[in-house]
Each structure stands twice: as C-alpha cells, then as structure tokens.
C-alpha positions, 0 to 999 in steps of 0.5 A: 511518468516523471517523478522529482522525489525530494523526500527525507530520511526514514530513520531517527535515532533516540535514547531510551531507558530500559527498565527491568522488573528487578529495578535495573536501568540501562540507557539504550539507543533505538532507531525509530521510523519517521512518520510525517504528514504528506500533503497531496495536491492534484492539479492545484486542488488539496486532496489528502494528507497522509501520515507516511514514512518519507521515502519513495514519495513518488511511488506513493502518490502514483499508487494512491492516485491509482487506488483513488481511481483518479487515473488509469494505468495507461493515462500517460505522464504523471508529473510529481514535485515534492517539497520538504517543509518544517511541517512535513512534505508537500506533494504537487502532482499533475494529472492528465486533464481527462482526470479532472471530472473524476478528481472534482467528483472525489473531492466533493465526496471527500469534503462531505466525509471529512465534515460529518463522517460518511453521510447518506446513501450517496456516500455509502455507494462511494465508500463500497464502489463496485470492483472490476473482475480480476482477469489475470491468472496466478501461476504461483503455487503453495510452494512459492508462497512459503518460499516468499514468506521465508525470504520477506524479512531479508527485504525489510531493512526499515523494519529490521532497524525499527520493528515498526514498518510494514512491507508490500512485496511483488513476488514472481510465480516461483516465489522470488521477491522482485520488489519491496516497499516499506512504510509505517502505514500498511496502505502506504506500503502497498500504494508505493509498491503499486506506484513503483510497478506502474512507474516501471511499466511492470505487471504481476506476471502471474506472481502475487502481492505479499503484505506483512499486515492484516487484510482489510477491504481497502487492501483488497481494492488496491490489489484488484484495481492493480489486477493482482492475480493473488493477494497474500497477507500475514495477518487475518482478513475482515469479513468484508475483505474476503467478500470483496475479493470473491466478488472480484474473483481474486484468490486470497491467502491469509494468516500466511505463516511459515507452518501453514497458510489459509486459502479461501475455500472458494479459491484455487492455486495451481 
C-alpha cells in the first residue's frame, strides 16, 4: 500500500484571557488541536468530507475505506495522494477496480442520506448492516487492561498539549501499548489506528483496542470489521453498541477506569 502524506501541523497556539471569580484577568497561551475539513475522493468520485486533525491522513483514509466496506484487508495496493489547500485537505485515493460496485452502491445511499436524512427501509438496512462474527481470540486478562489504562496518557501527546483529542490504541495481550493514533474525532482516531495497522500488515495478536471515548455502535462496527478480539472504552456504551458487539461475539469492556471496569455479563476474559 502506497501513501503520499502531505498533511499539516496538528497544533495552533492562541492567547486567551483567564478570568477568575474575584475579577482577576490574566493573559495565557494555549495550544489548540487543529480541526480541518478532509475531502475524500475514491476513484475520482467525491465520497465524504470528514472534520479531522490533519495528521496521519493516509492511515485515516485507509481505515475509513475499510470501515465503509469499500475494500477488504487483502485487496491489494491502496494509493493515496493528499493535497493541502486553503480550505482544508483534499485526498484522492485509488481503490482496486473490484471495489467499484461497492463504491457506486455506497455513493448512491450516501447521496440519499445527505439529501433527506435516512429515508425508507432500504436505507435503514444500510444504516444497520449485518456484521461478521469475530473469530479472533483475546488473550488479555483484566490485569492487562488496567496496565494499559495506566499507560495510555503517556501516549497522548496531542491531548496532553490541548486537552481536546481522543486516542485509539492497539494493546498487546500483556497490556503494553503498541501503537496509538490521536484525533479530535473518536471515529477518526480509530480509523487512523486500523489504517496504520493494515498498512503495516499488523493484526491484533490476541490483544485489544483501547479508546478514550464512549462506545457507540459505529465504534463497535469498526472493531468487528477489523476482527478486534476485545474492545475497551473509557466511557459508557449505548444500548445498540452492546447489542452489536454481542451479535458479533466480540467481548466489550466499558467505563474502564483505574479502579474498576465493566464487562458485559455475556462476555468472558482469560
């Protein structure tokens, strides 16, 4: 897979006035996370505009294409060219020709969704599409989860600087953090992580994904489609997210904090 990444800086420094209840005023400098439009074209067709942090754009687009089911993990080369403009970033990605039917079908549904919301039974079926079963086995126990939770902050430089970024981490079975991607959007952070892993040919190796966000059904779908053996999120899940995880046979840990984690009663850990 070939990626030409011309993304820009992810940080901007601005001056604010710090106001206190007693009438005090103090000028302070703050680092802010960049958020720019990223316009994605697949095979010359305008597909989506994401609001994202302008870093690891090649990873983002690859992970997004996998999550959209436009390609599979073994579909060959994936060429991405990114171009910075005054308005944001334009990404031109070339998918394999075998992806064209799926691309055209998804573009048709996305066009109807953007024009009038989710309309009709056909689009409802597209919104909640069947998921494959997760066939990979988790080898991480609760000690590994707590170990990763303790270590995550040290792998979040963008969030440390701004307080405004989510992280998605690939964690090994022993709780060591192998790879992290950050973004102002939780979906983008996870797409970047999955894309980076796909680009390097890595798999989960019995480990798990750790996200600094709530667990929505889209996050579950991305994890399942990447054959993640266990999804751990720091915040709470939605009811649909837990249902989708159970249907796919993927264990789910939520509200993961340093003092306790919640494991769905239908799931097990080693």
